[in-house]
N, C-alpha and C positions, 0 to 999 in steps of 0.2 A: 039817724037810723038807716038812711039810704046807703051811706058809705059802709056801714056794717053789713048790710044785705049784699052789696056788691062784693065786698071783701070775702064774705062767706062763700059766695058763688065761685069766686076765683080760686080760693083755697081748696075747693072740692075737685077742681080740674086736675087730671092726672099729670099734666105737664108742670104745674106750679108746685114748687117745694116750699116757698115762703114769699111773702110780699113785704116790701119796705117802701118808705117814703111815699105814702099814699096822700094824694091831694084831690080834693073835690071842690070845684068852684061852681056855685050857683050863679048862672049868668042871667038870671031873671026870666020871667015868663015860662018857668018850668024847664029850662034848659040847663044841663049840667056838663062840666068838663071834668073828666076823671083821669088821673095819672097814677101809675104804680110801677115799681121796679121789682123784678124778681132776681134773687141772688142765689147762685149755686155755691158750692164749696170752693170755687176757684178764687184765690186771693190775690195773685200777682199776674202781671201781664205774661210772664214766662209760663205760668200754669195754663193760661188761656191759649197761648201759642202752641204748646205741646198738645193740648186737648184738640185744637182745631186741626193740626197736622195729622194727628192720629185718626181722626174721624173723617177727614176729607172735606172737600169743598161743598158737598151736598148737604152738609149739616146746616149751612147758612140758609139754603132754600127751604129745608125742612122746618127750621126754627121760625123763619119768616112766615111760612104757611100756617104754623100753629098759632103764632101771635095774631095773624089775620083772623083765624078761626075763633079765637077767644074774644077778640074785639067785636066780631060780628055777633057772637052769642050775647055779649054784654049789651050791645046796642039794641038787639031785638028784645031782650028781656027787660031792658030799662030804656024805653024810648026817649026819656028826657036827656040821655047822654048824646050830645051832638059831636063831641070830639073825645076820642079815647086814645091815650098815649101809653101803651105798655112797652116796657123796655126789658131786654134780657141783659143782665150784667154778670 
């Protein structure tokens, strides 16, 4: 039920389109490791390269800041999460 609650919270964020490959590991004593991947419509490395070139190098900093924001929110609302690994694919 904890994973479902975390997934619901992630899916409500404006940045997240979908989540895949969710893993939650109970590390004992109430600590949890959470991992999820977010997949956009980009299917090939060529599509990713065109997208990155079109939008410039600032997109990396912006996406990194958004991932940090989401991870911080998850850790605050779920204090049992000690390690949060969100990836943009």
